[in-house]
C-alpha positions, 0 to 999 in steps of 0.5 A: 480516109486516105483511100482514092475514090468515093467515100461510101462504098455501096454493094451492087444491090444498094447501088441499084437503089442509091445511084450516087457516088458520095464524097463526105467532108466533116470540117469547120471550113470548106473550100466548096468548089475544090470539094465539088471537083474532088466529088466529080473526079471520084464519081463512078459511071452511071452515078451522080456526084453527091457531096455530104458536108458537116461541121460541129454542132450543125446538121449535114447537108448534101450538094448534088448537081441541079439537074439531078435535084430537079429529076428527084423532084420530078420523080417524087411528084410522079409517085 
C-alpha cells in the first residue's frame, strides 16, 4: 500500500505463467471506473489489467477486459 504500480509483484518466472498486472481493492464501497482507470494506468507492458475487488463477508471477484476474458475462454476450450 502506498507504493505506485501494480499491487502484486510477480517474479519473471511467475510473469511467464500469469500475464496480468493486478490492482487489489478491499473496500465496502467501490468507485468501479476510478479503480479500472488506476488498474489500466499501473499495467505493465505485455500484461493485461486485472482488478481484484473484495468486501467484508463477500468472495473476491476479478474484472478483466472483455477481450482478455474471451481469449481465456478460447484457450481453455482448445485444451
